[in-house]
C-alpha positions in Angstrom: -36.7 33.5 -98.9 -37.3 30.3 -96.9 -34.8 27.6 -97.6 -36.3 24.2 -98.1 -34.8 20.8 -98.6 -36.8 18.3 -100.7 -36.4 14.6 -101.1 -39.2 13.6 -103.4 -42.4 14.3 -101.6 -40.6 14.9 -98.3 -39.6 18.5 -97.5 -38.3 20.4 -94.5 -38.3 24.1 -93.5 -35.0 25.3 -92.1 -36.4 28.7 -91.0 -39.3 28.1 -88.5 -42.0 30.6 -87.6 -41.6 32.3 -84.2 -45.3 32.2 -83.7 -45.4 28.5 -84.1 -42.5 28.2 -81.5 -44.4 30.3 -79.0 -47.5 28.3 -79.4 -45.7 25.0 -79.1 -43.9 26.3 -76.0 -47.1 27.4 -74.4 -48.9 24.1 -75.3 -46.4 21.5 -74.5 -44.6 20.7 -71.2 -45.6 21.7 -67.6 -45.3 25.6 -68.1 -43.1 28.5 -69.6 -40.6 30.9 -68.3 -41.2 34.5 -68.3 -44.2 36.8 -67.4 -47.2 35.1 -66.0 -50.1 35.5 -68.4 -53.2 37.3 -67.5 -55.8 34.9 -66.1 -59.4 34.9 -67.2 -62.7 33.7 -65.7 -61.7 34.8 -62.2 -64.3 34.6 -59.5 -63.8 37.0 -56.6 -64.3 35.8 -53.0 -66.5 38.2 -51.1 -66.0 38.5 -47.3 -69.0 37.5 -45.2 -70.5 40.4 -43.3 -71.8 40.1 -39.8 -75.2 41.3 -41.0 -75.5 38.3 -43.2 -74.6 35.9 -40.3 -77.4 37.5 -38.2 -79.9 36.8 -41.1 -78.8 33.1 -41.2 -79.3 32.8 -37.5 -82.8 34.2 -37.8 -83.6 31.8 -40.6 -82.5 28.9 -38.2 -84.8 30.1 -35.5 -87.8 30.5 -37.7 -87.3 27.1 -39.4 -86.5 25.3 -36.2 -83.1 24.0 -37.4 -79.9 23.9 -35.4 -77.6 24.1 -38.5 -77.4 23.7 -42.2 -75.6 20.3 -42.6 -72.7 19.4 -40.5 -70.9 22.0 -38.5 -67.3 22.5 -39.4 -64.6 21.7 -36.8 -63.0 24.5 -35.1 -59.4 24.4 -34.2 -57.7 26.4 -31.6 -54.2 27.1 -32.9 -52.8 28.4 -29.6 -53.8 25.4 -27.6 -52.1 23.1 -30.3 -48.9 25.1 -30.1 -48.8 24.9 -26.1 -49.1 21.0 -26.4 -46.3 20.7 -28.9 -43.9 22.7 -26.7 -44.8 20.6 -23.7 -44.0 17.3 -25.6 -40.7 18.6 -26.8 -39.5 19.7 -23.2 -40.5 16.3 -21.8 -38.4 14.5 -24.4 -35.4 16.8 -23.6 -35.7 15.9 -19.9 -35.8 12.0 -20.7 -32.6 12.4 -22.8 -30.7 14.2 -20.0 -31.7 11.5 -17.4 -30.5 8.7 -19.8 -27.2 10.4 -20.4 -26.7 10.8 -16.5 -27.5 7.1 -16.1 -24.9 6.1 -18.7 -22.2 8.2 -17.0 -23.0 6.5 -13.7 -22.8 3.0 -15.2 -19.4 3.7 -16.8 -18.1 5.0 -13.6 -19.2 1.9 -11.7 -17.4 -0.3 -14.2 -20.4 -1.7 -16.2 -19.3 -1.7 -19.9 -21.7 -1.9 -22.7 -21.3 -1.8 -26.4 -22.1 1.5 -28.0 -23.0 -0.2 -31.3 -25.8 -2.2 -29.5 -27.2 1.0 -27.9 -27.2 2.7 -31.2 -28.9 -0.1 -33.0 -31.3 -1.0 -30.2 -34.9 -0.1 -31.1 -37.9 -0.8 -29.0 -38.4 -1.4 -25.3 -35.4 -2.6 -23.1 -34.7 -6.3 -22.6 -35.7 -8.0 -19.4 -33.0 -8.5 -16.8 -33.3 -12.3 -16.8 -32.3 -12.6 -20.5 -29.3 -10.2 -19.9 -28.1 -12.5 -17.0 -28.4 -15.7 -19.1 -26.2 -14.1 -21.8 -23.6 -13.1 -19.3 -23.5 -16.7 -17.9 -23.0 -18.1 -21.4 -20.2 -15.5 -22.0 -18.4 -16.6 -18.9 -18.8 -20.3 -19.7 -17.3 -19.9 -23.3 -14.3 -18.1 -21.6 -13.7 -20.9 -19.2 -13.9 -23.4 -22.1 -11.3 -21.4 -24.1 -9.1 -21.4 -21.1 -9.3 -25.2 -20.6 -8.5 -25.7 -24.3 -5.5 -23.5 -24.0 -4.4 -25.6 -20.9 -4.9 -28.9 -22.9 -2.7 -27.8 -25.7 0.2 -28.2 -23.5 -0.3 -32.0 -23.1 -0.1 -33.4 -26.8 0.1 -37.0 -25.9 -3.0 -37.1 -23.8 -4.9 -35.3 -26.4 -4.1 -37.9 -29.0 -5.3 -40.8 -26.8 -8.5 -38.9 -25.9 -9.2 -38.1 -29.6 -8.9 -41.8 -30.6 -11.3 -42.8 -27.8 -13.6 -40.0 -28.7 -13.6 -41.1 -32.5 -14.4 -44.7 -31.4 -17.2 -43.6 -29.3 -18.6 -41.4 -32.1 -18.5 -44.3 -34.5 -20.2 -46.6 -32.1 -22.8 -43.9 -31.5 -23.3 -43.5 -35.2 -23.8 -47.2 -35.7 -26.3 -47.4 -32.8 -28.2 -44.4 -34.3 -28.3 -46.0 -37.7 -29.6 -49.3 -36.3 -32.2 -47.4 -34.4 -33.4 -46.0 -37.8 -34.2 -49.5 -39.2 -37.9 -50.4 -38.7 -37.5 -54.0 -37.8 -39.3 -54.3 -34.4 -42.3 -56.2 -36.0 -42.9 -58.3 -38.8 -45.8 -59.5 -40.9 -45.8 -62.5 -43.4 -48.0 -62.4 -46.6 -48.3 -65.6 -48.7 -48.2 -65.1 -52.4 -47.7 -68.7 -53.6 -45.1 -71.4 -53.7 -42.4 -70.1 -56.2 -39.9 -67.3 -55.8 -40.9 -63.8 -55.6 -39.0 -61.9 -58.4 -40.8 -58.5 -58.3 -42.3 -56.2 -55.7 -43.7 -52.7 -56.1 -45.6 -50.3 -53.9 -47.4 -47.2 -54.9 -46.1 -43.8 -53.9 -48.9 -43.4 -51.2 -48.2 -46.7 -49.6 -51.9 -47.9 -50.0 -51.2 -51.0 -52.1 -48.5 -53.5 -52.8 -48.0 -55.7 -55.9 -45.9 -58.9 -56.0 -44.9 -61.0 -59.0 -43.6 -64.4 -59.1 -42.1 -67.2 -61.2 -45.6 -68.8 -61.2 -46.7 -66.1 -63.6 -49.1 -64.6 -61.0 -49.3 -61.0 -60.0 -50.9 -60.4 -56.5 -52.5 -57.0 -55.4 -52.5 -56.3 -51.7 -54.5 -53.5 -50.2 -53.6 -52.5 -46.7 -56.6 -50.4 -46.0 -59.1 -53.2 -46.9 -57.0 -56.3 -45.6 -57.7 -57.8 -42.3 -55.3 -60.0 -40.2 -55.7 -62.9 -42.5 -53.4 -61.0 -44.9 -55.0 -62.2 -48.1 -54.6 -60.4 -51.5 -57.7 -59.0 -53.0 -56.7 -59.9 -56.6 -54.6 -62.5 -58.3 -54.2 -62.6 -62.0 -51.8 -63.7 -64.8 -51.3 -60.6 -67.0 -48.6 -62.2 -69.3 -50.0 -65.7 -69.6 -47.1 -68.3 -69.2 -44.3 -65.8 -68.7 -42.5 -65.3 -65.3 -42.8 -61.8 -63.9 -39.4 -60.0 -63.8 -40.2 -56.4 -62.7 -43.1 -54.4 -61.4 -43.2 -50.7 -60.8 -45.9 -48.1 -60.0 -46.0 -44.8 -61.8 -45.3 -41.5 -60.1 -48.9 -40.9 -59.6 -49.7 -44.6 -58.6 -52.7 -44.9 -61.0 -50.9 -47.4 -63.3 -48.4 -50.2 -62.9 -45.7 -51.4 -65.4 -45.4 -55.3 -65.8 -42.2 -56.6 -67.2 -42.3 -60.4 -67.9 -40.3 -62.9 -70.0 -42.2 -62.0 -73.1 -41.2 -59.4 -75.7 -44.1 -57.1 -74.9 -44.5 -54.9 -71.8 -48.0 -54.3 -70.3 -49.4 -51.5 -68.4 -52.2 -52.3 -65.9 -54.4 -49.9 -63.9 -54.8 -50.1 -60.1 -57.3 -52.9 -60.2 -55.3 -55.1 -62.6 -57.1 -54.3 -65.8 -55.0 -54.0 -68.9 -54.5 -50.4 -70.1 -52.0 -50.9 -73.0 -49.5 -53.3 -74.4 -46.3 -52.5 -76.3 -46.0 -53.7 -79.9 -43.7 -56.6 -80.8 -41.0 -55.8 -83.3 -40.0 -57.6 -86.4 -37.6 -60.3 -85.6 -36.2 -60.7 -89.1 -34.8 -57.1 -89.3 -31.2 -56.9 -88.1 -31.2 -53.1 -87.3 -33.0 -52.8 -84.1 -33.6 -49.1 -84.6 -35.9 -49.8 -87.6 -38.2 -52.0 -85.7 -41.1 -50.5 -83.6 -40.7 -52.8 -80.6 -38.5 -55.5 -78.8 -38.0 -58.8 -80.6 -36.7 -60.8 -77.5 -37.6 -61.3 -73.9 -37.7 -58.3 -71.6 -35.2 -57.9 -68.6 -36.3 -54.8 -66.7 -38.4 -51.5 -66.9 -39.1 -48.4 -64.9 -41.1 -45.2 -65.1 -39.7 -41.7 -65.5 -39.8 -39.9 -62.1 -41.5 -36.7 -63.5 -42.9 -37.4 -66.8 -45.9 -39.5 -65.8 -46.6 -41.1 -69.4 -42.9 -42.0 -70.1 -41.4 -45.5 -69.2 -38.4 -47.5 -70.3 -37.8 -51.2 -71.0 -34.7 -53.2 -71.8 -34.4 -56.6 -73.6 -32.4 -59.5 -74.7 -32.2 -57.9 -78.2 -29.5 -55.5 -77.0 -31.7 -52.4 -76.8 -33.3 -50.1 -74.3 -36.4 -48.4 -75.5 -38.4 -45.4 -74.2 -42.1 -45.5 -74.6 -45.1 -43.2 -74.1 -48.1 -44.5 -72.5 -50.8 -43.3 -75.1 -48.7 -44.5 -78.0 -47.9 -48.2 -77.5 -47.6 -48.8 -81.3 -44.1 -47.6 -81.5 -41.2 -46.5 -79.3 -40.3 -42.9 -78.5 -36.5 -43.5 -78.7 -34.2 -46.6 -78.9 -30.7 -46.9 -77.1 -28.2 -49.5 -78.5 -25.9 -50.9 -75.9 -22.4 -51.6 -77.4 -19.5 -53.5 -75.9 -15.9 -52.3 -76.2 -15.3 -54.0 -79.6 -18.5 -52.4 -81.1 -20.6 -55.6 -80.8 -24.0 -55.3 -79.2 -24.3 -56.3 -75.6 -27.4 -57.2 -73.6 -28.7 -54.6 -71.0 -30.0 -56.7 -67.8 -31.2 -53.7 -65.9 -32.2 -50.1 -66.4 -32.9 -47.1 -64.2 -33.7 -43.4 -64.3 -31.9 -40.9 -62.0 -34.0 -39.2 -59.4 -34.2 -36.0 -61.5 -34.9 -38.0 -64.6 -31.9 -36.5 -66.6 -29.9 -39.7 -66.8 -30.7 -43.0 -68.2 -28.5 -45.8 -66.9 -28.1 -49.5 -68.1 -26.1 -52.3 -66.7 -25.0 -54.9 -69.3 -23.9 -58.6 -69.4 -20.3 -57.4 -70.2 -20.0 -55.9 -66.6 -20.3 -52.3 -67.9 -22.5 -49.5 -66.6 -23.4 -47.1 -69.4 -25.4 -43.8 -69.0 -26.9 -41.3 -71.4 -28.2 -37.8 -71.0 -31.9 -37.7 -71.4 -32.0 -34.2 -72.8 -29.8 -35.2 -75.7 -29.8 -37.9 -78.5 -29.0 -41.5 -77.4 -26.1 -42.1 -79.7 -23.0 -42.0 -77.5 -23.0 -42.5 -73.7 -22.2 -39.6 -71.6 -20.7 -41.8 -68.8 -19.4 -45.4 -69.1 -17.4 -47.8 -67.0 -16.4 -50.9 -69.0 -15.1 -52.8 -65.9 -17.6 -51.9 -63.4 -18.3 -55.7 -62.6 -17.0 -59.0 -63.7 -17.6 -59.6 -67.4 -20.2 -62.4 -68.2 -22.1 -61.8 -64.8 -25.4 -60.1 -65.1 -25.8 -56.7 -63.2 -29.2 -57.3 -61.5 -29.8 -53.8 -60.2 -28.9 -50.2 -60.4 -30.2 -47.8 -57.8 -29.6 -43.9 -57.6 -29.5 -42.1 -54.2 -32.2 -39.6 -53.2 -29.7 -36.8 -53.4 -28.6 -38.0 -56.7 -24.8 -38.1 -56.8 -24.4 -41.9 -55.6 -25.2 -44.9 -57.5 -25.4 -48.5 -56.0 -24.9 -51.5 -58.4 -25.7 -55.2 -57.4 -24.3 -57.9 -59.6 -24.4 -61.6 -60.0 -20.7 -61.8 -59.3 -21.7 -61.7 -55.6 -20.6 -58.2 -55.1 -22.3 -54.8 -54.5 -20.6 -51.5 -55.2 -21.1 -47.9 -54.5 -20.2 -45.2 -57.1 -19.9 -41.4 -57.2 -21.1 -40.0 -60.4 -18.7 -37.1 -60.1 -15.7 -39.5 -60.3 -17.0 -42.6 -62.0 -13.9 -44.4 -62.8 -13.3 -46.3 -59.5 -15.9 -47.3 -56.9 -16.1 -45.5 -53.6 -16.5 -48.8 -51.7 -17.3 -52.4 -52.4 -18.6 -55.5 -50.6 -18.0 -59.0 -51.7 -19.1 -62.6 -51.0 -22.7 -61.7 -51.1 -24.4 -64.6 -52.9 -27.0 -63.8 -55.4 -28.7 -66.6 -57.2 -31.4 -64.7 -59.1 -30.8 -62.1 -61.8 -33.4 -59.8 -60.2 -31.8 -59.4 -56.9 -31.8 -55.6 -56.2 -30.4 -53.1 -53.8 -31.9 -49.7 -52.5 -30.9 -46.7 -50.5 -32.6 -45.8 -47.2 -34.9 -42.6 -47.3 -32.0 -40.5 -45.8 -29.2 -42.1 -48.0 -27.4 -43.2 -44.9 -27.8 -46.9 -45.5 -27.9 -49.3 -48.4 -30.0 -52.5 -48.3 -29.8 -55.7 -50.3 -30.8 -59.4 -50.1 -28.6 -62.5 -49.8 -29.4 -65.9 -51.3 -28.9 -69.1 -49.4 -25.5 -70.7 -49.7 -24.9 -74.4 -49.4 -24.3 -74.3 -45.7 -26.5 -71.4 -44.7 -29.9 -71.9 -42.8 -31.6 -68.7 -43.6 -31.6 -65.8 -46.1 -30.6 -62.4 -44.9 -31.2 -58.7 -45.4 -28.1 -56.8 -45.2 -27.6 -53.1 -44.2 -24.5 -51.1 -45.1 -23.3 -47.7 -44.0 -22.9 -45.5 -47.1 -20.0 -43.6 -45.7 -17.8 -46.5 -44.2 -19.6 -49.3 -46.1 -19.5 -51.5 -43.0 -22.1 -54.0 -42.3 -24.4 -52.4 -39.7 -27.1 -54.8 -39.3 -28.5 -58.0 -40.7 -32.0 -59.7 -40.4 -32.6 -63.5 -40.8 -35.8 -63.5 -42.9 -36.6 -67.2 -43.8 -35.2 -70.5 -44.8 -35.0 -69.4 -48.4 -33.5 -66.9 -50.7 -33.9 -63.1 -50.2 -34.4 -61.7 -53.7 -36.3 -58.4 -53.5 -36.1 -55.7 -51.1 -38.0 -52.5 -50.9 -37.8 -49.6 -48.2 -40.8 -47.4 -48.7 -39.9 -43.8 -47.8 -43.3 -42.6 -46.9 -44.5 -45.6 -44.7 -40.9 -46.3 -43.3 -41.5 -50.1 -43.8 -39.3 -52.7 -45.5 -40.9 -55.3 -47.8 -38.9 -58.4 -48.7 -39.6 -61.0 -51.4 -38.4 -64.5 -50.7 -37.6 -67.6 -52.7 -40.4 -69.6 -51.1 -43.3 -67.5 -52.2 -43.8 -65.4 -49.2 -43.5 -61.5 -48.8 -42.4 -60.2 -45.3 -43.2 -56.7 -44.2 -41.0 -55.2 -41.4 -42.1 -52.2 -39.5 -41.7 -50.2 -36.3 -44.7 -49.4 -34.2 -43.4 -45.8 -33.3 -41.5 -44.9 -36.5 -43.6 -46.4 -39.1 -46.9 -45.2 -40.6 -49.9 -47.0 -41.9 -49.2 -49.8 -44.4 -49.0 -53.2 -42.5 -50.0 -51.6 -39.2 -53.4 -51.1 -40.5 -54.3 -54.7 -41.4 -52.6 -56.3 -38.4 -55.0 -54.5 -36.0 -58.1 -55.7 -37.9 -59.6 -59.0 -36.6 -60.3 -61.7 -39.2 -64.0 -61.7 -40.1 -65.9 -65.1 -39.8 -68.7 -65.7 -42.2 -71.8 -66.4 -40.2 -73.8 -69.5 -41.4 -77.5 -69.3 -40.6 -79.1 -72.8 -40.3 -82.9 -72.7 -40.7 -85.1 -75.9 -39.9 -88.7 -75.6 -41.1 -91.1 -77.2 -38.6 -94.2 -76.9 -40.8 -95.0 -76.5 -44.4 -95.4 -72.9 -45.6 -97.6 -72.4 -48.5 -97.8 -68.8 -50.1 -101.0 -68.4 -52.0 -99.6 -66.2 -54.6 -97.1 -68.9 -55.5 -99.7 -71.1 -56.9 -100.2 -70.8 -60.6 -104.0 -70.0 -60.1 -103.3 -66.8 -58.1 -100.0 -65.9 -59.8 -100.0 -62.6 -61.6 -98.0 -62.6 -64.7 -95.7 -59.7 -64.8 -95.6 -57.9 -68.0 -92.3 -58.7 -69.7 -90.6 -56.5 -72.0 -90.2 -57.4 -75.6 -86.5 -57.3 -75.5 -86.3 -59.6 -72.6 -88.7 -62.1 -74.2 -86.7 -62.0 -77.5 -83.5 -62.8 -75.4 -85.2 -65.7 -73.7 -86.5 -67.0 -77.1 -83.0 -66.7 -78.5 -81.6 -69.1 -75.9 -84.4 -71.7 -76.7 -83.2 -73.9 -79.4 -86.7 -74.7 -80.7 -88.0 -71.3 -80.8 -84.9 -69.9 -82.3 -84.6 -72.8 -84.9 -81.1 -73.5 -84.1 -79.4 -75.6 -86.6 -77.6 -78.9 -85.7 -74.4 -78.3 -84.0 -71.3 -79.6 -85.8 -69.8 -82.9 -84.8 -66.3 -82.3 -83.4 -65.2 -86.0 -83.0 -64.8 -88.7 -85.5 -64.6 -88.7 -89.3 -67.4 -88.4 -91.9 -69.9 -86.4 -89.8 -73.4 -87.7 -89.5 -73.4 -89.7 -92.7 -70.5 -92.0 -91.5 -72.6 -93.7 -88.8 -75.3 -94.9 -91.2 -73.3 -95.5 -94.3 -70.8 -94.1 -96.7 -73.2 -92.3 -99.0 -76.1 -90.0 -98.6 -78.6 -92.3 -100.0 -77.8 -95.0 -97.5 -78.2 -92.3 -94.8 -81.7 -91.5 -96.1 -82.8 -95.0 -96.4 -81.6 -96.0 -93.0 -83.0 -92.9 -91.1 -85.8 -91.5 -93.1 -87.1 -94.2 -95.5 -87.7 -96.9 -92.8 -89.0 -95.8 -89.4 -88.8 -99.4 -88.0 -86.2 -101.7 -89.3 -87.8 -105.0 -90.8 -85.8 -108.0 -91.0 -85.7 -109.9 -94.3 -86.9 -113.2 -92.8 -90.0 -111.8 -91.4 -93.4 -111.9 -93.3 -94.6 -108.4 -93.9 -98.3 -109.4 -93.4 -97.5 -110.8 -89.9 -95.6 -107.6 -89.0 -98.7 -105.4 -90.0 -101.2 -107.6 -88.2 -99.3 -107.2 -85.0 -100.7 -103.8 -84.7 -104.4 -104.9 -85.5 -105.5 -105.1 -81.9 -103.8 -101.9 -81.0 -105.5 -100.2 -84.1 -108.9 -101.4 -82.9 -108.5 -100.2 -79.3 -106.8 -96.9 -80.1 -107.7 -95.8 -83.5 -105.6 -92.8 -84.8 -105.9 -92.4 -88.5 -109.0 -93.9 -90.3 -111.5 -94.6 -87.7 -111.6 -91.0 -86.2 -112.1 -89.5 -89.8 -115.3 -91.6 -90.4 -116.7 -91.6 -86.9 -119.4 -89.1 -87.7 -120.2 -89.9 -91.3 -119.8 -93.7 -91.2 -119.6 -94.9 -87.6 -120.1 -98.5 -88.8 -117.7 -99.9 -91.4 -119.1 -101.4 -94.4 -117.1 -103.9 -96.4 -117.7 -105.2 -100.1 -119.4 -108.5 -100.2 -118.9 -109.2 -104.0 -116.0 -111.3 -104.7 -115.4 -109.5 -108.1 -114.8 -106.4 -106.3 -117.1 -104.3 -108.4 -119.7 -101.9 -106.8 -123.3 -103.0 -106.9 -124.7 -99.8 -108.1 -122.5 -99.6 -111.1 -124.2 -100.6 -114.3 -122.7 -103.4 -116.3 -121.8 -102.9 -120.0 -124.2 -104.3 -122.6 
């Protein structure tokens, strides 16, 4: 009996059939063990007889064919074996000769590394390269011997080390100074008032400058000549001073931060693209309003997300926006002082990677948040970064990312390491700053830090200062002009420095060899003068088709004729325009009531004085009526050319019958 286990409808057979196993074994896998099964459908190969070959040759001769198809290649096996034996013997002879040469070299004293011979693959090196390597090895051995001899004289070494260090520092300073592109300068006039904002697009084709006179000037280096005039000047924020300008990472739009509560985004030609919404100033919780409620201080674009930008305001918040959604902020950051009260952020910045949001506040603190998390608690904070009550005018991250430079109105500039943010790496003081938008910036290779200095009482010119980021020593200074130096911009692609001054000029510094494009393009172009052509007509020129007799009327379209008629006040039956000045309107000039207006203007065409006789007034026009008849005489000219008057004194007509 077969044993079966059942679970409802599922059942298994414990005893399997041997026939099924054999069939499964034969069908599955690559083969079976045991005797080979008898093959079927075998085709036997018959040997070709010489008689059949003779028949095929006869057929070829009869048909005139050399062969049926391509002839198969014939291989001589004996020849192939002989060639192989010859090549093997030749290789053995070569190896023997090489071994003998090696033994001879060892006996003569030439030592070579076995590892190099084993690893060496390919043709041998030329003798010139081998000799150069030997010379280098001998020189290195001599140097090691000299060093060992110098180690005996310790005092001499210390003196030489100090001298060498000083020489190296001087060389470094000279190399850093040579990196500054300041051999040539160009002056561009923006206006009269201080330049408080400068921005250049990433490609370096255009420059934008903003001033305290509410204007934004756009400069195009490719289309500008040596006159250095901006191609467009506009007032995007009406009567608000421009505080900050920055191009996006793609350079197609520019962010404009002014003294208003709303930031604007313009395209490359200066046309408005969007404007942020203004918040409700009667709501105390700034997180519940959709926008800023006080004047803006600063703004910047995200370095990688091209539609995201950030603004900070006097309302104590820093808001992150999305370009296509200006009706509400994406996130809000509340800046808090040490006692929990709100503090005003005066500047804001993204890190180079875009992961850190940094704000500098009025209380002297620098606060940072992680962009990947919520903006509730700051990830890094330094409460005593600068003097309390003095505005931090600028924060700038280095290109490598681990350094931060801060510029403040307490006349100092500090360099911070984000890995140890408690104390500054270095600090420079007594750098006067009059404007709250004075900035600082790293050089493209992070070797220098650049900032501007305002005019002190006894100074004659504003300066641009260059500090070494390693030692924080003043490397170089440039006297710009007899005014304040507010904004500085070192463009990494152009390798040119743009400086905004307090007297309304923008200076561009460049090197003819190290700088590219930018101001170099427009300096070369000569100023174009407009040619005025003066024509003096010696005789009168009459064109026949200009006369109305010969003029051909062009067929005008109905639409153009309608537009022309619309502008005509008579054809369009335009009503009387309203009176903007005075009181009472048109009625007031002729009287206080409507009836007096009608009597004065419509009832009496000519005013008749009360003392004048009306008969005399009418008879004045008798002579004029006879000479130039207008009403009655022309009507009776055909029917009754001669006037007939009534002779009867009674005044009754003659043909009328009297009553009896």
